[in-house]
N, C-alpha and C positions, 0 to 999 in steps of 0.2 A: 682261439676262435671266439671265446666269450668276450675278449677285449675288442675285437673288431665289431661285434654286434652292438656293444655299448657305444662304440665310437660312431657307428652309423646312426643309432638312435639319438645320440647327442647332437650330431650334425643336422639331422632332420629337425630336432627341436629348435636349434639355433635359427634355422631358416624360417620356421614358423614364428618364432619370437620377433624376427625382423619384420615380418608382415604385420604382426600384432602391434609392433612399435609405431608404425604409421598410423594405425587406428587410434592408439593411445594418444599420440600427438594431436590428432584431429579432435579427439574427445577433450583433451586439455584445452585446446583452443576454443571449443564450444562452451566449456565451463566458464572460461574467462568472459566470453561473449555473453553468456547467460547472466552473470553477475552484473555486467554493464547494462544489459538490456533491462534487467529487473529493476535496478536502482535508478537508472536515468530515463530510459524510454517509457517504462510503465509507471513508475512511482511519481516522477516529477509532474506530469500533467494532472494526476489526481491530487497531488499536494497543492497545485495551483488552484484547482477547483475548490478544494477545502478552504484555502486562504481567501479566495474571493467570496465564498459563501459566508465565512466568518466576518468579512468586512460588511457584507449586506446585513447580517444580523446586528452588528454593532451600529450600523447606520439606522436600522429600524429602532433600536433602543434609544439612540440619540434623538431621533424624530419624535418618539413617544414622550420622552422627557421634555422636549421643547414644547410640544403641544400642551402638556400639563402645566408648564411654566407660563405659557401664554394665557391659558384659561384662568390660572390663578391671578395673574396680573390684571386681566380684564375684570374679573370678579372683585378684586381689591379696588380697582378704579371706581367700579359701581358702588361699592360700599363706603368709599371715602366720604366722610361727613355724615354718616349714618348715626342716628341717636336712638336711645331707648333699647327696646327689645331686639331690633335689627343689629345694633352694635354688639349686644351680648351674644347674639347668635353668631355673628361674624367672628368674635373672639374665640368662641367655642370651636368653630370650624377651623380657625388657624391653629389652635391647640391640638385638635385632632390630626391635622395635616403634619404638624411638627412631630407628634408622637408616632405617627404611622409612616413617616417618610423613610426611616431606615428599613422597616419591614418591606415597604413597597419597592425600595431600591434593591434590597436583597432578592425579592421575588423576581424582579425584572432581570437583574444582572446575573444572578446565580441560577435560579431554578429554570426560568424560561430560556435564557441563553444556553445554558449547559444541556438542557433537554434537546434543543434544536441542533446544537453542534454535535452532540453525541449521536443523534440519529443520522446526521450527514456523514460522520466519521464511519459509522457502521456500514452505511450504504456504499461509501467509497472503498472501504476495506474489502467488502464482498466483490465489488467490481475489480479491485486489484488482484484478488485471488483468482477470479475467473480469467482475467487477462494473462496472468502468469501460467495458469494451467493450459490455456490455448497455445501460448508461445512455447511452452515446454513440449507439447505434443508435436509442434512443427519442428523443433530441434531434434526430437527423437526420430521423426521421419527422415530428416536430413542425415542423421547418423546411420540409420538403417540403409538408406540409399548408398551412402559412402561405403558401408561394409559390404554390400552386395557388389559394388563396383570393384572393390579390392579383391573379392573372390574371383571375378572375371579377369581382371588385369593381371593379377599375380599368380593365376592358376592355382588357387588355394584348393587343393583336392580335399574333398570332404567338408568344405566350408568351415575350416578350423577358425579362421579369423571371424567370420560372421557369427558362427555359433558361440564362440567364446565371448564376443562382444555383446551379443544378445543376452546371454546369460548374465554378464556383468551389469548391463543396463537394467534388465528386468529385476534383478535382485537388489539393486541399489540406486535407482534413478532418483529417489527422494533425497538421497544424500549427495548425489552428483549435481542435480539441479534443484536445490532446495527452494521451496515456496515460502516467501515471507508472508505472514498473516498480520503483521503489525505495521501499518502505514505511519503510525505516530513516531516510531523510532527514527524512521527515515526523514521525518519532517524537521528534525533539528538542524540539518544542513541546508535547508531550503532558503 
């Protein structure tokens, strides 16, 4: 009699595992879709925004350097043929420009550029995390809807599938649908 009770319990458990398998397959499909969505649909547009912003910053740097060069040439043309104190002043000005040119270039190319790009990267990373969080909530809603449908369709008495899945999702949705907080890592393949 004890063997028949164990057999019934085992048969009952196998039936529930079959129901649970459909939901696991659905969850696996959603996980693959999540990784694709996160890496392609959410990250790529933000990476393109970053790259276009970077191009704008580089264009501004180039424009600034050109303006400085044009102003220098104009001033040099005016000082051509200068004598006396004006010539000495012009030579000192040229020496100052020569000595400060590396520092000026460093300040423009390193400090200014990196400060602007870092701020944009931070802004886009925050936008990326918000978009992932919103998309993940939509996926969780779809999974819950699917679990509820499975309860109705397969006559899951007691909501075994739904409750098991909800427990599984609630305890581990961060590992099931991980949120990337590093937009830079993904930018390598852009």
